[in-house]
VEXVEX-362414 format. One record per residue: residue number from 1; x, y, z of N, C-alpha, C in turn; residue in one letter. Coordinates in nm, 4 decimals, decimal comma, padded with zeros to 6 digits, m for minus. Each point is the difference from the previous one (the first is absolute). Layout:
BEGIN
 num     n.px     n.py     n.pz    ca.px    ca.py    ca.pz     c.px     c.py     c.pz residuo
 NUM        X        Y        Z        X        Y        Z        X        Y        Z       A
...
//
This chain:
BEGIN
 num     n.px     n.py     n.pz    ca.px    ca.py    ca.pz     c.px     c.py     c.pz residuo
   1 m04,0231  05,5442  02,5720  00,1554  00,1033  00,0612 m00,0016  00,1062 m00,0538       M
   2  00,0009  00,1179  00,0460  00,0284  00,1149 m00,0291  00,1410  00,0614  00,0348       S
   3  00,0710  00,0996 m00,0465  00,1168  00,0237 m00,0223  00,0319  00,0196  00,1910       D
   4 m00,0896  00,0718  00,0950  00,0500  00,0284  00,0924 m00,0674 m00,0556  00,1388       N
   5 m00,0461 m00,1760 m00,0687 m00,0079 m00,0440  00,1050  00,1442 m00,0479  00,1192       D
   6  00,1045 m00,0015 m00,0915  00,1428  00,0300  00,0747 m00,0231  00,0685  00,1568       D
   7 m00,0152  00,1120 m00,0718  00,0328  00,1583  00,0357 m00,1508  00,0037  00,1311       L
   8  00,0162 m00,1315  00,1076 m00,0690  00,0552  00,0904 m00,0128 m00,0307  00,1393       Q
   9  00,0840 m00,1120  00,0399  00,0435 m00,0648  00,1261  00,0957  00,0806  00,0771       A
  10  00,1287  00,0864 m00,0383  00,1427  00,1021  00,0687 m00,0611  00,0350  00,0818       G
  11  00,1365  00,0576  00,0598 m00,0138  00,1054  00,1014 m00,0040  00,1073 m00,0410       W
  12 m00,0990  00,0331 m00,0725 m00,0643  00,1804 m00,0753 m00,0484 m00,0417 m00,0911       A
  13 m00,1020  00,0737 m00,0066 m00,1079  00,0055 m00,0973  00,0693 m00,0190 m00,1202       P
  14 m00,0686 m00,1075 m00,0809  00,0668 m00,0111 m00,1167  00,1122 m00,0941 m00,0293       G
  15  00,0483 m00,0056  00,0955  00,1390 m00,0820 m00,0284 m00,0258 m00,1337  00,0179       C
  16  00,0736 m00,0509 m00,1002 m00,0177 m00,2058 m00,0012  00,0604 m00,0348  00,1149       P
  17 m00,0157 m00,1710  00,0629 m00,0150 m00,0617  00,1468  00,1680 m00,0036 m00,0343       D
  18  00,0397 m00,0758  00,0898  00,1354 m00,0588  00,0084  00,0214 m00,0925 m00,0511       A
  19 m00,0953 m00,1127 m00,0259  00,0260 m00,1148 m00,0662  00,0012  00,0582 m00,1787       Q
  20 m00,0443  00,1000 m00,0479  00,0112  00,0390 m00,1040  00,1210  00,0401 m00,0818       T
  21  00,0592  00,0858  00,1154  00,1117  00,0501  00,0152  00,1066 m00,0758 m00,0199       L
  22  00,0151 m00,0969  00,1136  00,0867 m00,1031 m00,0430 m00,0361 m00,0865 m00,1563       N
  23 m00,1092 m00,0358  00,0082 m00,0112 m00,0284 m00,1840  00,1062  00,0342 m00,0474       D
  24 m00,0786  00,1641 m00,0158  00,0535  00,0278 m00,1031  00,1778  00,0286 m00,0023       Y
  25  00,0509  00,0347  00,1480  00,1609 m00,0606 m00,0156  00,0598 m00,1362 m00,0369       A
  26 m00,0920 m00,0837  00,0440  00,0685 m00,1493 m00,0585 m00,0399  00,0086 m00,1338       D
  27 m00,0881  00,0647 m00,0952 m00,0286 m00,0534 m00,1126 m00,0689 m00,0756 m00,0094       E
  28 m00,1104 m00,0416  00,0767 m00,0526 m00,0987  00,0269 m00,1859  00,0566 m00,0361       T
  29 m00,0191  00,1415  00,0152 m00,0857  00,1200 m00,0804 m00,0500 m00,0708 m00,1181       L
  30 m00,1435 m00,0029 m00,0393 m00,0495 m00,0315 m00,1125  00,0550  00,1229 m00,1245       D
  31  00,0108 m00,0434 m00,1026  00,0443  00,0914 m00,0862 m00,1308  00,1263 m00,0188       D
  32 m00,1184  00,0004  00,0107 m00,1027  00,0505 m00,0145 m00,0168  00,1277  00,1233       D
  33  00,0475 m00,0648  00,1008 m00,0185  00,0676  00,1556  00,1304  00,0678  00,0053       R
  34  00,1474 m00,0246 m00,1012  00,1149  00,0731  00,0408  00,0054  00,1290 m00,0402       R
  35 m00,0656  00,0580 m00,1362  00,0068  00,2050  00,0165 m00,0557  00,0263  00,0615       P
  36 m00,1367 m00,0580  00,0247 m00,0271  00,1268  00,1033  00,0485 m00,0520  00,1688       V
  37  00,0826 m00,0802  00,0354  00,0520  00,0170  00,1079  00,1524  00,0855 m00,0012       I
  38  00,0725  00,0286 m00,0997  00,0872  00,0365 m00,0462 m00,0009  00,1284 m00,0081       E
  39 m00,1583  00,0524 m00,0590 m00,0936  00,1381 m00,0032  00,0126  00,0298  00,1587       A
  40 m00,0372 m00,0588  00,0169 m00,0282  00,0476  00,1656  00,1230  00,0094  00,0417       H
  41  00,1017 m00,0722  00,0263  00,1321  00,0476  00,0470  00,0872  00,0706 m00,0385       I
  42 m00,0235  00,0678 m00,1059  00,0607  00,1618 m00,0981 m00,0561  00,0733  00,0686       A
  43 m00,1552  00,0231  00,0717 m00,0085  00,1227  00,0490 m00,0548 m00,0002  00,1719       D
  44  00,0510 m00,1569  00,0567  00,0083  00,0272  00,1566  00,1744 m00,0728  00,0736       C
  45 m00,0051  00,1426  00,0697  00,1226 m00,0719  00,1040 m00,0060 m00,1228  00,0799       M
  46 m00,1190  00,0195  00,0700  00,0209 m00,1055  00,0913  00,0212 m00,1434 m00,0513       D
  47 m00,0970 m00,0263 m00,1417  00,0137 m00,0941 m00,0317  00,1245 m00,0206 m00,1191       C
  48  00,0567  00,0768 m00,0608  00,1192  00,0116 m00,0655  00,1293 m00,0400  00,1274       R
  49  00,0026  00,0422  00,1456  00,0840 m00,0513  00,0347 m00,0007 m00,1603  00,1066       A
  50 m00,1563 m00,0096  00,0002  00,0050 m00,1332  00,0323  00,0288 m00,1158 m00,1116       W
  51  00,0176  00,0678 m00,0750  00,0766 m00,0919 m00,1630  00,1233 m00,0313  00,0227       V
  52  00,0651  00,1581  00,0154  00,1299 m00,0213 m00,0225  00,0761 m00,0617  00,1527       S
  53 m00,0961 m00,0118  00,0992  00,0499 m00,0924  00,1080 m00,0166 m00,1385 m00,0150       D
  54 m00,0872 m00,0368 m00,0460  00,0173 m00,1563 m00,0717  00,1329  00,0031 m00,1185       L
  55  00,0068  00,0535 m00,1002  00,1186 m00,0052 m00,0291  00,0971 m00,0052  00,0524       F
  56 m00,0041  00,1025  00,0978  00,1871 m00,0533  00,0435 m00,0074 m00,0989  00,0676       A
  57 m00,1339 m00,0689  00,1167  00,0375 m00,0926  00,0433 m00,0004 m00,1613 m00,0963       V
  58 m00,0352  00,0051 m00,1151 m00,0158 m00,0794 m00,0999  00,1731 m00,0371 m00,0196       M
  59  00,0529  00,1467 m00,0272  00,1558  00,0091 m00,0196  00,0787 m00,0530  00,0946       A
  60 m00,0314  00,0574  00,1490  00,1024 m00,0888  00,1096 m00,0145 m00,1272 m00,0095       L
  61 m00,1137 m00,0659 m00,0273 m00,0544 m00,1535  00,0361  00,1066 m00,0665 m00,1306       L
  62 m00,0070  00,0983 m00,1245  00,0477 m00,0947 m00,0919 m00,0735 m00,0865 m00,1138       G
  63 m00,0303 m00,0755 m00,0873 m00,0323 m00,1298 m00,0694 m00,0450 m00,0970  00,0472       D
  64 m00,1440 m00,0062  00,0362 m00,0064 m00,0840  00,0579  00,0169 m00,1205 m00,1365       P
  65 m00,0032 m00,0368 m00,0904  00,0443 m00,0827 m00,1170  00,1051  00,0623 m00,0673       N
  66  00,0954  00,0493  00,0874  00,1236 m00,0454 m00,0488  00,0621 m00,1222  00,0624       A
  67  00,1550 m00,0545 m00,0997  00,0222 m00,1140  00,0138  00,0266 m00,0301  00,1713       D
  68  00,0458 m00,1235 m00,0123  00,0037 m00,0513  00,1612  00,1516  00,0307  00,0359       P
  69  00,0365 m00,0478  00,1072  00,1818  00,0162 m00,0198  00,0016 m00,0935 m00,0247       A
  70  00,1501 m00,0108 m00,0532  00,0496 m00,0759 m00,0793  00,0315 m00,1459  00,1060       P
  71  00,0208 m00,0035  00,1208 m00,0018 m00,0812  00,0704 m00,0641  00,0090  00,1154       R
  72 m00,0090 m00,0843  00,0730 m00,0313  00,0157  00,1813  00,1039  00,0298  00,0969       S
  73 m00,1057  00,1203  00,0894  00,1274  00,0408  00,0515 m00,0349 m00,0423  00,1957       F
  74 m00,0775 m00,1248 m00,0508  00,0078 m00,1052  00,1545  00,0944 m00,0226  00,0492       R
  75  00,0475  00,0177  00,1405  00,1127 m00,1244  00,0542 m00,0363 m00,1207 m00,0200       L
  76  00,1175 m00,0511  00,0360 m00,0231 m00,1699 m00,0605  00,0129 m00,0335  00,1723       G
  77 m00,0394 m00,1966  00,0176 m00,0018  00,0129  00,0904  00,1487 m00,0040  00,1220       P
  78  00,0874 m00,0310 m00,0762  00,1448  00,0698  00,0733 m00,0163  00,0832  00,1232       Q
  79 m00,0957  00,0998 m00,1326  00,0389  00,1365  00,1135 m00,1099  00,0461  00,0902       Y
  80 m00,0873 m00,1353  00,0648 m00,0872  00,0151  00,0713  00,0323 m00,0280  00,1046       R
  81 m00,0349  00,0930  00,1465 m00,0141 m00,0168  00,1009 m00,0985 m00,0995  00,0598       R
  82  00,0539 m00,1007  00,1200 m00,0995 m00,0765  00,0740 m00,0999  00,1004  00,0738       P
  83 m00,1230 m00,0312  00,0260 m00,0788  00,0597  00,0759  00,0569  00,0046  00,1834       I
  84  00,0856 m00,0986 m00,0235  00,0358 m00,0183  00,2027  00,1073  00,0953  00,0538       D
  85  00,0767  00,0730 m00,1427  00,0907  00,0984  00,0251  00,1184 m00,0941 m00,0100       G
  86 m00,0242 m00,1491 m00,0128  00,1699 m00,0605 m00,0043  00,0763 m00,0243 m00,1868       T
  87  00,1209  00,0044 m00,0510  00,0184 m00,0026 m00,0912 m00,0060 m00,1290 m00,0481       S
  88  00,0129 m00,0334 m00,1539 m00,0212 m00,1576 m00,0531  00,1573 m00,0799  00,0823       R
  89  00,0656  00,0961  00,0514  00,0929 m00,1523  00,0303  00,0040 m00,0300  00,1600       Q
  90 m00,1366  00,0778  00,0671 m00,0329 m00,0185  00,1339  00,0825  00,1342  00,0642       G
  91  00,0624  00,1018 m00,0342  00,0668  00,1335  00,1126 m00,1518  00,1009 m00,0103       R
  92  00,0271  00,0640  00,0905 m00,0828  00,1061 m00,0012  00,0092  00,1142 m00,0836       S
  93 m00,0414  00,0667 m00,0564 m00,0580  00,1092 m00,0299  00,0440  00,1222  00,0452       N
  94  00,0138  00,0277  00,1363  00,0467  00,1186  00,0810  00,0803  00,0743 m00,0148       N
  95  00,0919 m00,0523 m00,0912  00,1174  00,0213 m00,0454  00,0811 m00,0288 m00,0952       G
  96  00,1566  00,0600  00,0356  00,0474 m00,0742 m00,1183  00,0903 m00,1019  00,0621       P
  97  00,0059 m00,0988 m00,1234  00,0368 m00,1416  00,0678  00,1429  00,0260  00,0597       A
  98  00,0361 m00,1068  00,1351  00,1209  00,0196  00,0274  00,0936 m00,1334  00,0019       R
  99  00,0975  00,0291 m00,0323  00,1251 m00,1087 m00,0058  00,1037 m00,0824  00,0793       R
//
């Protein structure tokens, strides 16, 4: 495998394909391929913008390996309404209960 194997299937001649850039952003790219892609990104405005957008999306989505929420935010059965539109007490759920 030559150093240029990753630099052939992109949107412009000499650009890496999208999967290679995604692997670079995800830090799953092989260590021997990383310097080649970094050198290309330093010289290519389109690939640099692509990777920058990937990093922005990753920042918005947050860390997928982050600790889960400390508790469930799912509502318990006491808050569920029956499908037929009546409440648990047999009243209609079409408005406030009248006394």
